[in-house]
N, CA, C and O atoms as a Maestro MAE file, in Angstrom:
{
 s_m_m2io_version
 :::
 2.0.0
}

f_m_ct {
 s_m_title
 :::
 protein
 m_atom[348] {
  # First column is atom index #
  i_m_mmod_type
  r_m_x_coord
  r_m_y_coord
  r_m_z_coord
  i_m_residue_number
  s_m_chain_name
  s_m_pdb_residue_name
  s_m_pdb_atom_name
  i_m_atomic_number
  :::
  1 25 7.857 21.376 25.576 1 A "MET " " N  " 7
  2 3 7.103 22.700 25.596 1 A "MET " " CA " 6
  3 2 8.141 24.088 25.607 1 A "MET " " C  " 6
  4 15 9.093 23.852 26.350 1 A "MET " " O  " 8
  5 25 8.201 25.100 25.157 2 A "VAL " " N  " 7
  6 3 8.798 26.226 25.137 2 A "VAL " " CA " 6
  7 2 8.707 27.020 26.443 2 A "VAL " " C  " 6
  8 15 7.595 27.474 26.713 2 A "VAL " " O  " 8
  9 25 9.675 27.244 27.259 3 A "LYS " " N  " 7
  10 3 9.265 28.507 28.110 3 A "LYS " " CA " 6
  11 2 10.329 29.517 27.888 3 A "LYS " " C  " 6
  12 15 11.335 29.002 27.400 3 A "LYS " " O  " 8
  13 25 10.437 30.980 28.123 4 A "GLY " " N  " 7
  14 3 10.624 31.383 28.418 4 A "GLY " " CA " 6
  15 2 11.534 32.315 26.985 4 A "GLY " " C  " 6
  16 15 12.167 33.370 26.960 4 A "GLY " " O  " 8
  17 25 11.337 31.737 26.397 5 A "THR " " N  " 7
  18 3 11.776 32.732 24.857 5 A "THR " " CA " 6
  19 2 10.521 32.641 23.942 5 A "THR " " C  " 6
  20 15 9.665 31.757 23.910 5 A "THR " " O  " 8
  21 25 10.602 33.476 23.403 6 A "ALA " " N  " 7
  22 3 9.550 34.209 22.192 6 A "ALA " " CA " 6
  23 2 10.022 33.535 20.858 6 A "ALA " " C  " 6
  24 15 11.156 33.805 20.461 6 A "ALA " " O  " 8
  25 25 9.049 32.476 19.968 7 A "ARG " " N  " 7
  26 3 9.520 31.852 19.376 7 A "ARG " " CA " 6
  27 2 9.119 32.305 17.841 7 A "ARG " " C  " 6
  28 15 8.287 33.204 17.967 7 A "ARG " " O  " 8
  29 25 9.281 32.141 16.937 8 A "GLN " " N  " 7
  30 3 8.399 32.513 15.554 8 A "GLN " " CA " 6
  31 2 7.630 31.289 15.032 8 A "GLN " " C  " 6
  32 15 8.385 30.319 15.087 8 A "GLN " " O  " 8
  33 25 6.767 31.051 14.685 9 A "VAL " " N  " 7
  34 3 5.778 30.318 14.044 9 A "VAL " " CA " 6
  35 2 5.108 30.735 12.952 9 A "VAL " " C  " 6
  36 15 4.757 31.845 12.553 9 A "VAL " " O  " 8
  37 25 4.950 29.191 12.382 10 A "VAL " " N  " 7
  38 3 3.791 29.065 10.743 10 A "VAL " " CA " 6
  39 2 2.876 28.143 10.980 10 A "VAL " " C  " 6
  40 15 3.091 26.946 11.167 10 A "VAL " " O  " 8
  41 25 1.802 28.716 10.975 11 A "VAL " " N  " 7
  42 3 0.745 27.720 11.266 11 A "VAL " " CA " 6
  43 2 -0.359 27.633 10.358 11 A "VAL " " C  " 6
  44 15 -1.204 28.502 10.142 11 A "VAL " " O  " 8
  45 25 -0.257 26.399 9.806 12 A "VAL " " N  " 7
  46 3 -1.139 26.121 8.458 12 A "VAL " " CA " 6
  47 2 -2.817 25.477 8.531 12 A "VAL " " C  " 6
  48 15 -3.119 24.363 8.959 12 A "VAL " " O  " 8
  49 25 -3.147 25.840 8.342 13 A "LYS " " N  " 7
  50 3 -4.733 25.769 8.475 13 A "LYS " " CA " 6
  51 2 -4.826 24.039 7.810 13 A "LYS " " C  " 6
  52 15 -4.101 23.674 6.885 13 A "LYS " " O  " 8
  53 25 -5.407 23.523 8.194 14 A "SER " " N  " 7
  54 3 -5.971 21.635 7.231 14 A "SER " " CA " 6
  55 2 -6.629 21.784 6.380 14 A "SER " " C  " 6
  56 15 -7.637 22.456 6.597 14 A "SER " " O  " 8
  57 25 -6.388 21.189 4.845 15 A "PRO " " N  " 7
  58 3 -7.467 21.448 4.187 15 A "PRO " " CA " 6
  59 2 -8.972 20.635 4.309 15 A "PRO " " C  " 6
  60 15 -9.946 21.004 3.653 15 A "PRO " " O  " 8
  61 25 -9.022 19.121 5.532 16 A "ASP " " N  " 7
  62 3 -9.844 18.612 5.573 16 A "ASP " " CA " 6
  63 2 -9.571 18.596 7.071 16 A "ASP " " C  " 6
  64 15 -8.551 18.198 7.632 16 A "ASP " " O  " 8
  65 25 -10.608 19.074 7.579 17 A "GLN " " N  " 7
  66 3 -10.519 19.457 9.275 17 A "GLN " " CA " 6
  67 2 -10.780 17.962 9.726 17 A "GLN " " C  " 6
  68 15 -10.329 18.002 10.871 17 A "GLN " " O  " 8
  69 25 -11.136 16.936 9.572 18 A "LYS " " N  " 7
  70 3 -11.362 15.584 10.060 18 A "LYS " " CA " 6
  71 2 -11.062 15.744 11.383 18 A "LYS " " C  " 6
  72 15 -11.810 15.926 12.343 18 A "LYS " " O  " 8
  73 25 -9.178 15.602 11.275 19 A "LEU " " N  " 7
  74 3 -8.725 15.084 11.829 19 A "LEU " " CA " 6
  75 2 -7.781 16.085 12.543 19 A "LEU " " C  " 6
  76 15 -7.554 16.123 13.753 19 A "LEU " " O  " 8
  77 25 -7.263 16.901 11.563 20 A "PHE " " N  " 7
  78 3 -6.423 18.473 12.472 20 A "PHE " " CA " 6
  79 2 -7.157 19.429 11.960 20 A "PHE " " C  " 6
  80 15 -7.736 19.547 10.880 20 A "PHE " " O  " 8
  81 25 -7.035 20.204 13.034 21 A "GLU " " N  " 7
  82 3 -7.789 21.989 12.759 21 A "GLU " " CA " 6
  83 2 -6.253 22.427 12.123 21 A "GLU " " C  " 6
  84 15 -6.421 22.773 10.954 21 A "GLU " " O  " 8
  85 25 -5.180 22.497 12.421 22 A "GLN " " N  " 7
  86 3 -3.675 23.126 12.055 22 A "GLN " " CA " 6
  87 2 -2.412 22.745 12.506 22 A "GLN " " C  " 6
  88 15 -2.232 22.606 13.715 22 A "GLN " " O  " 8
  89 25 -1.541 22.564 11.731 23 A "ALA " " N  " 7
  90 3 -0.317 21.788 11.915 23 A "ALA " " CA " 6
  91 2 0.854 23.477 12.368 23 A "ALA " " C  " 6
  92 15 1.100 24.345 11.530 23 A "ALA " " O  " 8
  93 25 1.281 23.505 13.608 24 A "ILE " " N  " 7
  94 3 2.569 24.617 13.873 24 A "ILE " " CA " 6
  95 2 3.696 24.245 13.980 24 A "ILE " " C  " 6
  96 15 4.278 23.408 14.670 24 A "ILE " " O  " 8
  97 25 3.998 25.046 13.123 25 A "PHE " " N  " 7
  98 3 5.883 24.611 13.119 25 A "PHE " " CA " 6
  99 2 6.707 25.625 13.588 25 A "PHE " " C  " 6
  100 15 6.486 26.775 13.209 25 A "PHE " " O  " 8
  101 25 7.793 25.344 14.494 26 A "LEU " " N  " 7
  102 3 8.313 26.210 14.971 26 A "LEU " " CA " 6
  103 2 9.585 26.236 14.652 26 A "LEU " " C  " 6
  104 15 10.325 25.275 14.864 26 A "LEU " " O  " 8
  105 25 10.105 27.712 13.925 27 A "LEU " " N  " 7
  106 3 11.435 28.183 12.977 27 A "LEU " " CA " 6
  107 2 12.450 28.283 13.692 27 A "LEU " " C  " 6
  108 15 12.177 28.784 14.783 27 A "LEU " " O  " 8
  109 25 13.546 28.016 13.555 28 A "ARG " " N  " 7
  110 3 14.761 27.610 14.064 28 A "ARG " " CA " 6
  111 2 15.139 29.318 13.955 28 A "ARG " " C  " 6
  112 15 14.794 30.033 13.015 28 A "ARG " " O  " 8
  113 25 16.016 29.816 15.285 29 A "GLU " " N  " 7
  114 3 16.182 31.215 15.720 29 A "GLU " " CA " 6
  115 2 16.704 31.880 14.097 29 A "GLU " " C  " 6
  116 15 16.293 32.933 13.608 29 A "GLU " " O  " 8
  117 25 17.538 31.087 13.582 30 A "ASN " " N  " 7
  118 3 18.184 31.460 12.249 30 A "ASN " " CA " 6
  119 2 17.736 31.560 10.717 30 A "ASN " " C  " 6
  120 15 18.260 31.921 9.663 30 A "ASN " " O  " 8
  121 25 16.485 31.050 11.136 31 A "ALA " " N  " 7
  122 3 15.636 30.778 9.783 31 A "ALA " " CA " 6
  123 2 15.713 31.998 8.506 31 A "ALA " " C  " 6
  124 15 16.050 31.949 7.323 31 A "ALA " " O  " 8
  125 25 15.203 33.120 9.435 32 A "LEU " " N  " 7
  126 3 14.960 33.994 8.637 32 A "LEU " " CA " 6
  127 2 16.026 34.349 7.866 32 A "LEU " " C  " 6
  128 15 15.993 34.641 6.670 32 A "LEU " " O  " 8
  129 25 17.591 34.293 9.062 33 A "GLU " " N  " 7
  130 3 18.643 35.144 8.861 33 A "GLU " " CA " 6
  131 2 19.030 34.959 7.284 33 A "GLU " " C  " 6
  132 15 19.484 35.806 6.515 33 A "GLU " " O  " 8
  133 25 18.681 33.462 7.017 34 A "ARG " " N  " 7
  134 3 19.621 32.786 5.814 34 A "ARG " " CA " 6
  135 2 18.840 33.450 4.483 34 A "ARG " " C  " 6
  136 15 19.135 32.866 3.441 34 A "ARG " " O  " 8
  137 25 18.223 34.179 4.381 35 A "GLY " " N  " 7
  138 3 17.706 34.832 3.226 35 A "GLY " " CA " 6
  139 2 16.245 33.987 2.919 35 A "GLY " " C  " 6
  140 15 15.524 34.304 1.974 35 A "GLY " " O  " 8
  141 25 15.877 32.735 3.966 36 A "VAL " " N  " 7
  142 3 14.493 32.316 3.354 36 A "VAL " " CA " 6
  143 2 13.483 33.453 3.416 36 A "VAL " " C  " 6
  144 15 13.320 34.053 4.478 36 A "VAL " " O  " 8
  145 25 12.777 33.781 2.289 37 A "GLY " " N  " 7
  146 3 11.565 34.263 2.902 37 A "GLY " " CA " 6
  147 2 10.572 33.817 3.345 37 A "GLY " " C  " 6
  148 15 10.504 32.608 3.567 37 A "GLY " " O  " 8
  149 25 9.106 34.983 3.701 38 A "GLU " " N  " 7
  150 3 8.409 34.182 4.267 38 A "GLU " " CA " 6
  151 2 7.470 32.982 3.547 38 A "GLU " " C  " 6
  152 15 7.118 31.930 4.079 38 A "GLU " " O  " 8
  153 25 7.149 33.471 2.111 39 A "ARG " " N  " 7
  154 3 6.911 32.761 1.229 39 A "ARG " " CA " 6
  155 2 6.864 31.247 0.641 39 A "ARG " " C  " 6
  156 15 6.040 30.467 0.164 39 A "ARG " " O  " 8
  157 25 8.706 31.319 1.069 40 A "GLU " " N  " 7
  158 3 9.505 29.844 0.942 40 A "GLU " " CA " 6
  159 2 9.235 29.240 2.180 40 A "GLU " " C  " 6
  160 15 9.288 28.011 2.129 40 A "GLU " " O  " 8
  161 25 8.927 29.776 3.408 41 A "LEU " " N  " 7
  162 3 8.587 28.943 4.945 41 A "LEU " " CA " 6
  163 2 7.323 28.266 4.268 41 A "LEU " " C  " 6
  164 15 7.136 27.082 3.989 41 A "LEU " " O  " 8
  165 25 6.375 29.562 4.057 42 A "LEU " " N  " 7
  166 3 4.630 29.129 3.859 42 A "LEU " " CA " 6
  167 2 4.624 27.797 3.065 42 A "LEU " " C  " 6
  168 15 4.064 26.782 3.482 42 A "LEU " " O  " 8
  169 25 5.150 27.862 2.138 43 A "GLU " " N  " 7
  170 3 4.978 26.801 0.875 43 A "GLU " " CA " 6
  171 2 5.856 24.923 1.336 43 A "GLU " " C  " 6
  172 15 5.365 23.820 1.098 43 A "GLU " " O  " 8
  173 25 6.958 25.174 1.892 44 A "GLU " " N  " 7
  174 3 7.696 24.413 2.605 44 A "GLU " " CA " 6
  175 2 6.847 23.986 3.736 44 A "GLU " " C  " 6
  176 15 6.816 22.769 3.921 44 A "GLU " " O  " 8
  177 25 6.092 24.792 4.599 45 A "ALA " " N  " 7
  178 3 5.251 24.483 5.405 45 A "ALA " " CA " 6
  179 2 4.193 23.447 5.017 45 A "ALA " " C  " 6
  180 15 4.040 22.395 5.636 45 A "ALA " " O  " 8
  181 25 3.612 23.743 4.157 46 A "ARG " " N  " 7
  182 3 2.267 23.386 3.812 46 A "ARG " " CA " 6
  183 2 2.430 21.996 2.796 46 A "ARG " " C  " 6
  184 15 1.632 21.106 2.499 46 A "ARG " " O  " 8
  185 25 3.839 22.254 2.422 47 A "ARG " " N  " 7
  186 3 4.435 21.032 1.538 47 A "ARG " " CA " 6
  187 2 4.243 19.605 3.045 47 A "ARG " " C  " 6
  188 15 3.381 18.764 3.299 47 A "ARG " " O  " 8
  189 25 5.076 19.860 3.452 48 A "ILE " " N  " 7
  190 3 5.095 18.835 4.790 48 A "ILE " " CA " 6
  191 2 3.838 18.417 5.455 48 A "ILE " " C  " 6
  192 15 3.506 17.255 5.687 48 A "ILE " " O  " 8
  193 25 3.304 19.290 5.683 49 A "ALA " " N  " 7
  194 3 1.891 18.801 6.497 49 A "ALA " " CA " 6
  195 2 1.150 18.345 5.521 49 A "ALA " " C  " 6
  196 15 0.412 17.505 6.036 49 A "ALA " " O  " 8
  197 25 0.875 18.444 4.128 50 A "ASP " " N  " 7
  198 3 -0.051 18.125 3.217 50 A "ASP " " CA " 6
  199 2 0.753 16.692 3.192 50 A "ASP " " C  " 6
  200 15 0.137 15.711 3.610 50 A "ASP " " O  " 8
  201 25 1.800 16.562 2.827 51 A "LYS " " N  " 7
  202 3 2.623 15.409 2.819 51 A "LYS " " CA " 6
  203 2 2.192 13.989 4.364 51 A "LYS " " C  " 6
  204 15 2.033 12.768 4.387 51 A "LYS " " O  " 8
  205 25 2.171 14.884 5.188 52 A "SER " " N  " 7
  206 3 2.110 13.536 6.608 52 A "SER " " CA " 6
  207 2 0.281 13.291 6.825 52 A "SER " " C  " 6
  208 15 -0.283 12.470 7.549 52 A "SER " " O  " 8
  209 25 -0.255 14.217 6.010 53 A "LEU " " N  " 7
  210 3 -1.953 13.804 6.223 53 A "LEU " " CA " 6
  211 2 -2.189 12.130 5.420 53 A "LEU " " C  " 6
  212 15 -1.802 11.734 4.320 53 A "LEU " " O  " 8
  213 25 -3.023 11.388 6.562 54 A "PRO " " N  " 7
  214 3 -3.196 9.663 6.354 54 A "PRO " " CA " 6
  215 2 -3.493 9.087 4.918 54 A "PRO " " C  " 6
  216 15 -3.186 8.038 4.351 54 A "PRO " " O  " 8
  217 25 -4.419 10.514 4.464 55 A "HIS " " N  " 7
  218 3 -5.319 10.597 3.600 55 A "HIS " " CA " 6
  219 2 -4.648 10.354 1.937 55 A "HIS " " C  " 6
  220 15 -5.119 9.833 0.926 55 A "HIS " " O  " 8
  221 25 -3.260 11.049 2.265 56 A "ASN " " N  " 7
  222 3 -2.844 11.902 1.102 56 A "ASN " " CA " 6
  223 2 -2.337 10.914 0.080 56 A "ASN " " C  " 6
  224 15 -1.360 10.209 0.330 56 A "ASN " " O  " 8
  225 25 -3.196 10.831 -1.440 57 A "PRO " " N  " 7
  226 3 -2.279 9.612 -2.416 57 A "PRO " " CA " 6
  227 2 -0.305 9.473 -2.725 57 A "PRO " " C  " 6
  228 15 0.396 8.771 -3.453 57 A "PRO " " O  " 8
  229 25 -0.065 10.482 -1.790 58 A "ALA " " N  " 7
  230 3 1.083 10.375 -2.125 58 A "ALA " " CA " 6
  231 2 2.057 9.951 -1.108 58 A "ALA " " C  " 6
  232 15 3.269 9.956 -1.325 58 A "ALA " " O  " 8
  233 25 1.489 9.559 0.076 59 A "ASN " " N  " 7
  234 3 1.961 9.027 0.816 59 A "ASN " " CA " 6
  235 2 2.034 7.180 0.864 59 A "ASN " " C  " 6
  236 15 2.606 6.259 1.448 59 A "ASN " " O  " 8
  237 25 1.178 7.411 -0.031 60 A "LYS " " N  " 7
  238 3 0.680 5.461 -0.580 60 A "LYS " " CA " 6
  239 2 2.011 5.086 -1.717 60 A "LYS " " C  " 6
  240 15 2.442 5.547 -2.775 60 A "LYS " " O  " 8
  241 25 2.312 4.050 -0.846 61 A "ARG " " N  " 7
  242 3 2.656 3.512 -2.295 61 A "ARG " " CA " 6
  243 2 1.997 2.681 -3.373 61 A "ARG " " C  " 6
  244 15 1.164 1.775 -3.340 61 A "ARG " " O  " 8
  245 25 2.578 3.226 -4.228 62 A "ARG " " N  " 7
  246 3 1.708 2.365 -5.574 62 A "ARG " " CA " 6
  247 2 1.853 1.187 -5.655 62 A "ARG " " C  " 6
  248 15 2.872 0.793 -6.222 62 A "ARG " " O  " 8
  249 25 0.925 0.233 -5.137 63 A "SER " " N  " 7
  250 3 0.972 -1.053 -5.468 63 A "SER " " CA " 6
  251 2 -0.078 -1.382 -6.640 63 A "SER " " C  " 6
  252 15 -0.587 -0.440 -7.249 63 A "SER " " O  " 8
  253 25 -0.365 -2.537 -6.921 64 A "PHE " " N  " 7
  254 3 -1.097 -3.197 -7.239 64 A "PHE " " CA " 6
  255 2 -2.145 -4.094 -6.404 64 A "PHE " " C  " 6
  256 15 -1.703 -4.463 -5.316 64 A "PHE " " O  " 8
  257 25 -3.525 -4.533 -6.734 65 A "PRO " " N  " 7
  258 3 -4.038 -5.411 -5.675 65 A "PRO " " CA " 6
  259 2 -2.956 -6.775 -5.178 65 A "PRO " " C  " 6
  260 15 -1.731 -6.821 -5.294 65 A "PRO " " O  " 8
  261 25 -3.853 -7.782 -4.623 66 A "PRO " " N  " 7
  262 3 -3.527 -9.079 -4.696 66 A "PRO " " CA " 6
  263 2 -3.729 -9.943 -5.647 66 A "PRO " " C  " 6
  264 15 -2.934 -10.857 -5.864 66 A "PRO " " O  " 8
  265 25 -5.318 -9.672 -6.642 67 A "LEU " " N  " 7
  266 3 -5.900 -10.174 -7.777 67 A "LEU " " CA " 6
  267 2 -4.601 -10.365 -8.924 67 A "LEU " " C  " 6
  268 15 -4.193 -11.363 -9.519 67 A "LEU " " O  " 8
  269 25 -4.168 -8.947 -8.936 68 A "PHE " " N  " 7
  270 3 -3.466 -8.777 -9.680 68 A "PHE " " CA " 6
  271 2 -2.212 -9.874 -10.441 68 A "PHE " " C  " 6
  272 15 -1.971 -10.337 -11.556 68 A "PHE " " O  " 8
  273 25 -1.587 -9.925 -8.922 69 A "TRP " " N  " 7
  274 3 -0.214 -10.846 -8.625 69 A "TRP " " CA " 6
  275 2 -0.922 -12.013 -8.814 69 A "TRP " " C  " 6
  276 15 -0.269 -12.867 -9.414 69 A "TRP " " O  " 8
  277 25 -2.111 -12.353 -8.482 70 A "LEU " " N  " 7
  278 3 -2.306 -13.472 -8.706 70 A "LEU " " CA " 6
  279 2 -2.619 -14.204 -9.928 70 A "LEU " " C  " 6
  280 15 -2.496 -15.391 -10.228 70 A "LEU " " O  " 8
  281 25 -3.165 -12.928 -10.711 71 A "LEU " " N  " 7
  282 3 -3.149 -13.746 -12.356 71 A "LEU " " CA " 6
  283 2 -2.105 -13.530 -13.261 71 A "LEU " " C  " 6
  284 15 -1.923 -14.103 -14.336 71 A "LEU " " O  " 8
  285 25 -1.276 -12.447 -12.610 72 A "VAL " " N  " 7
  286 3 0.320 -12.632 -13.052 72 A "VAL " " CA " 6
  287 2 0.766 -14.108 -12.926 72 A "VAL " " C  " 6
  288 15 1.041 -14.686 -13.978 72 A "VAL " " O  " 8
  289 25 0.849 -14.654 -11.982 73 A "GLY " " N  " 7
  290 3 1.247 -15.986 -11.445 73 A "GLY " " CA " 6
  291 2 0.634 -16.538 -12.055 73 A "GLY " " C  " 6
  292 15 1.378 -16.777 -13.007 73 A "GLY " " O  " 8
  293 25 -0.650 -17.160 -12.340 74 A "ALA " " N  " 7
  294 3 -1.488 -17.721 -13.039 74 A "ALA " " CA " 6
  295 2 -0.780 -18.027 -14.718 74 A "ALA " " C  " 6
  296 15 -0.443 -19.021 -15.361 74 A "ALA " " O  " 8
  297 25 -0.807 -16.369 -14.956 75 A "ALA " " N  " 7
  298 3 -0.096 -16.326 -16.505 75 A "ALA " " CA " 6
  299 2 1.195 -16.880 -16.339 75 A "ALA " " C  " 6
  300 15 1.093 -18.073 -16.625 75 A "ALA " " O  " 8
  301 25 2.370 -16.607 -16.018 76 A "LEU " " N  " 7
  302 3 3.123 -17.321 -15.932 76 A "LEU " " CA " 6
  303 2 3.781 -18.558 -16.001 76 A "LEU " " C  " 6
  304 15 4.815 -18.929 -16.557 76 A "LEU " " O  " 8
  305 25 2.497 -19.389 -14.942 77 A "ILE " " N  " 7
  306 3 2.855 -21.113 -15.169 77 A "ILE " " CA " 6
  307 2 1.818 -21.364 -16.449 77 A "ILE " " C  " 6
  308 15 1.884 -22.307 -17.238 77 A "ILE " " O  " 8
  309 25 1.134 -20.603 -16.454 78 A "GLY " " N  " 7
  310 3 0.003 -21.546 -17.647 78 A "GLY " " CA " 6
  311 2 0.179 -21.632 -18.877 78 A "GLY " " C  " 6
  312 15 -0.187 -22.591 -19.555 78 A "GLY " " O  " 8
  313 25 0.968 -20.276 -19.446 79 A "ILE " " N  " 7
  314 3 1.552 -20.137 -20.686 79 A "ILE " " CA " 6
  315 2 2.730 -21.160 -20.826 79 A "ILE " " C  " 6
  316 15 2.676 -21.700 -21.931 79 A "ILE " " O  " 8
  317 25 3.779 -21.600 -20.060 80 A "PRO " " N  " 7
  318 3 4.458 -22.429 -20.763 80 A "PRO " " CA " 6
  319 2 4.014 -23.534 -20.636 80 A "PRO " " C  " 6
  320 15 4.568 -24.403 -21.308 80 A "PRO " " O  " 8
  321 25 2.744 -23.988 -19.656 81 A "TRP " " N  " 7
  322 3 2.419 -25.339 -19.670 81 A "TRP " " CA " 6
  323 2 1.694 -25.222 -21.224 81 A "TRP " " C  " 6
  324 15 2.124 -25.997 -22.078 81 A "TRP " " O  " 8
  325 25 0.850 -24.484 -21.515 82 A "LEU " " N  " 7
  326 3 -0.066 -24.367 -22.592 82 A "LEU " " CA " 6
  327 2 1.402 -24.506 -23.352 82 A "LEU " " C  " 6
  328 15 1.808 -25.668 -23.314 82 A "LEU " " O  " 8
  329 25 2.171 -23.708 -23.943 83 A "ILE " " N  " 7
  330 3 2.887 -24.076 -25.004 83 A "ILE " " CA " 6
  331 2 3.950 -25.534 -25.315 83 A "ILE " " C  " 6
  332 15 4.492 -25.891 -26.361 83 A "ILE " " O  " 8
  333 25 3.963 -26.313 -23.574 84 A "THR " " N  " 7
  334 3 4.863 -27.575 -23.836 84 A "THR " " CA " 6
  335 2 3.749 -28.323 -24.185 84 A "THR " " C  " 6
  336 15 4.005 -29.322 -24.856 84 A "THR " " O  " 8
  337 25 2.008 -28.019 -23.786 85 A "ALA " " N  " 7
  338 3 1.280 -29.322 -23.989 85 A "ALA " " CA " 6
  339 2 0.865 -29.300 -25.681 85 A "ALA " " C  " 6
  340 15 0.787 -30.292 -26.406 85 A "ALA " " O  " 8
  341 25 0.678 -28.177 -25.988 86 A "ILE " " N  " 7
  342 3 0.504 -28.208 -27.583 86 A "ILE " " CA " 6
  343 2 1.473 -28.711 -28.118 86 A "ILE " " C  " 6
  344 15 1.199 -29.664 -28.847 86 A "ILE " " O  " 8
  345 25 2.704 -28.391 -28.027 87 A "VAL " " N  " 7
  346 3 4.242 -28.745 -28.690 87 A "VAL " " CA " 6
  347 2 4.546 -30.263 -28.876 87 A "VAL " " C  " 6
  348 15 5.625 -30.623 -29.345 87 A "VAL " " O  " 8
  :::
 }
 m_bond[347] {
  # First column is bond index #
  i_m_from
  i_m_to
  i_m_order
  :::
  1 1 2 1
  2 2 3 1
  3 3 4 2
  4 3 5 1
  5 5 6 1
  6 6 7 1
  7 7 8 2
  8 7 9 1
  9 9 10 1
  10 10 11 1
  11 11 12 2
  12 11 13 1
  13 13 14 1
  14 14 15 1
  15 15 16 2
  16 15 17 1
  17 17 18 1
  18 18 19 1
  19 19 20 2
  20 19 21 1
  21 21 22 1
  22 22 23 1
  23 23 24 2
  24 23 25 1
  25 25 26 1
  26 26 27 1
  27 27 28 2
  28 27 29 1
  29 29 30 1
  30 30 31 1
  31 31 32 2
  32 31 33 1
  33 33 34 1
  34 34 35 1
  35 35 36 2
  36 35 37 1
  37 37 38 1
  38 38 39 1
  39 39 40 2
  40 39 41 1
  41 41 42 1
  42 42 43 1
  43 43 44 2
  44 43 45 1
  45 45 46 1
  46 46 47 1
  47 47 48 2
  48 47 49 1
  49 49 50 1
  50 50 51 1
  51 51 52 2
  52 51 53 1
  53 53 54 1
  54 54 55 1
  55 55 56 2
  56 55 57 1
  57 57 58 1
  58 58 59 1
  59 59 60 2
  60 59 61 1
  61 61 62 1
  62 62 63 1
  63 63 64 2
  64 63 65 1
  65 65 66 1
  66 66 67 1
  67 67 68 2
  68 67 69 1
  69 69 70 1
  70 70 71 1
  71 71 72 2
  72 71 73 1
  73 73 74 1
  74 74 75 1
  75 75 76 2
  76 75 77 1
  77 77 78 1
  78 78 79 1
  79 79 80 2
  80 79 81 1
  81 81 82 1
  82 82 83 1
  83 83 84 2
  84 83 85 1
  85 85 86 1
  86 86 87 1
  87 87 88 2
  88 87 89 1
  89 89 90 1
  90 90 91 1
  91 91 92 2
  92 91 93 1
  93 93 94 1
  94 94 95 1
  95 95 96 2
  96 95 97 1
  97 97 98 1
  98 98 99 1
  99 99 100 2
  100 99 101 1
  101 101 102 1
  102 102 103 1
  103 103 104 2
  104 103 105 1
  105 105 106 1
  106 106 107 1
  107 107 108 2
  108 107 109 1
  109 109 110 1
  110 110 111 1
  111 111 112 2
  112 111 113 1
  113 113 114 1
  114 114 115 1
  115 115 116 2
  116 115 117 1
  117 117 118 1
  118 118 119 1
  119 119 120 2
  120 119 121 1
  121 121 122 1
  122 122 123 1
  123 123 124 2
  124 123 125 1
  125 125 126 1
  126 126 127 1
  127 127 128 2
  128 127 129 1
  129 129 130 1
  130 130 131 1
  131 131 132 2
  132 131 133 1
  133 133 134 1
  134 134 135 1
  135 135 136 2
  136 135 137 1
  137 137 138 1
  138 138 139 1
  139 139 140 2
  140 139 141 1
  141 141 142 1
  142 142 143 1
  143 143 144 2
  144 143 145 1
  145 145 146 1
  146 146 147 1
  147 147 148 2
  148 147 149 1
  149 149 150 1
  150 150 151 1
  151 151 152 2
  152 151 153 1
  153 153 154 1
  154 154 155 1
  155 155 156 2
  156 155 157 1
  157 157 158 1
  158 158 159 1
  159 159 160 2
  160 159 161 1
  161 161 162 1
  162 162 163 1
  163 163 164 2
  164 163 165 1
  165 165 166 1
  166 166 167 1
  167 167 168 2
  168 167 169 1
  169 169 170 1
  170 170 171 1
  171 171 172 2
  172 171 173 1
  173 173 174 1
  174 174 175 1
  175 175 176 2
  176 175 177 1
  177 177 178 1
  178 178 179 1
  179 179 180 2
  180 179 181 1
  181 181 182 1
  182 182 183 1
  183 183 184 2
  184 183 185 1
  185 185 186 1
  186 186 187 1
  187 187 188 2
  188 187 189 1
  189 189 190 1
  190 190 191 1
  191 191 192 2
  192 191 193 1
  193 193 194 1
  194 194 195 1
  195 195 196 2
  196 195 197 1
  197 197 198 1
  198 198 199 1
  199 199 200 2
  200 199 201 1
  201 201 202 1
  202 202 203 1
  203 203 204 2
  204 203 205 1
  205 205 206 1
  206 206 207 1
  207 207 208 2
  208 207 209 1
  209 209 210 1
  210 210 211 1
  211 211 212 2
  212 211 213 1
  213 213 214 1
  214 214 215 1
  215 215 216 2
  216 215 217 1
  217 217 218 1
  218 218 219 1
  219 219 220 2
  220 219 221 1
  221 221 222 1
  222 222 223 1
  223 223 224 2
  224 223 225 1
  225 225 226 1
  226 226 227 1
  227 227 228 2
  228 227 229 1
  229 229 230 1
  230 230 231 1
  231 231 232 2
  232 231 233 1
  233 233 234 1
  234 234 235 1
  235 235 236 2
  236 235 237 1
  237 237 238 1
  238 238 239 1
  239 239 240 2
  240 239 241 1
  241 241 242 1
  242 242 243 1
  243 243 244 2
  244 243 245 1
  245 245 246 1
  246 246 247 1
  247 247 248 2
  248 247 249 1
  249 249 250 1
  250 250 251 1
  251 251 252 2
  252 251 253 1
  253 253 254 1
  254 254 255 1
  255 255 256 2
  256 255 257 1
  257 257 258 1
  258 258 259 1
  259 259 260 2
  260 259 261 1
  261 261 262 1
  262 262 263 1
  263 263 264 2
  264 263 265 1
  265 265 266 1
  266 266 267 1
  267 267 268 2
  268 267 269 1
  269 269 270 1
  270 270 271 1
  271 271 272 2
  272 271 273 1
  273 273 274 1
  274 274 275 1
  275 275 276 2
  276 275 277 1
  277 277 278 1
  278 278 279 1
  279 279 280 2
  280 279 281 1
  281 281 282 1
  282 282 283 1
  283 283 284 2
  284 283 285 1
  285 285 286 1
  286 286 287 1
  287 287 288 2
  288 287 289 1
  289 289 290 1
  290 290 291 1
  291 291 292 2
  292 291 293 1
  293 293 294 1
  294 294 295 1
  295 295 296 2
  296 295 297 1
  297 297 298 1
  298 298 299 1
  299 299 300 2
  300 299 301 1
  301 301 302 1
  302 302 303 1
  303 303 304 2
  304 303 305 1
  305 305 306 1
  306 306 307 1
  307 307 308 2
  308 307 309 1
  309 309 310 1
  310 310 311 1
  311 311 312 2
  312 311 313 1
  313 313 314 1
  314 314 315 1
  315 315 316 2
  316 315 317 1
  317 317 318 1
  318 318 319 1
  319 319 320 2
  320 319 321 1
  321 321 322 1
  322 322 323 1
  323 323 324 2
  324 323 325 1
  325 325 326 1
  326 326 327 1
  327 327 328 2
  328 327 329 1
  329 329 330 1
  330 330 331 1
  331 331 332 2
  332 331 333 1
  333 333 334 1
  334 334 335 1
  335 335 336 2
  336 335 337 1
  337 337 338 1
  338 338 339 1
  339 339 340 2
  340 339 341 1
  341 341 342 1
  342 342 343 1
  343 343 344 2
  344 343 345 1
  345 345 346 1
  346 346 347 1
  347 347 348 2
  :::
 }
}
């Protein structure tokens, strides 16, 4: 909790309001002194907020389903076995 000081904030509204209404980012005191514009601050806040949503596909590692790995394993075992059986 911030008491006794005035803080600048960036508020980003959630595109999917099932879980969250908005995200609030507290700016560092010297954030605007570094030459960062308001547009850059808003874009960065949106990027961070979008990245942290649980249903965002960017958060999920791209992985294959277990059935795929089962078939790959079966092929790695079965193909050499078939080659040796034929020869």
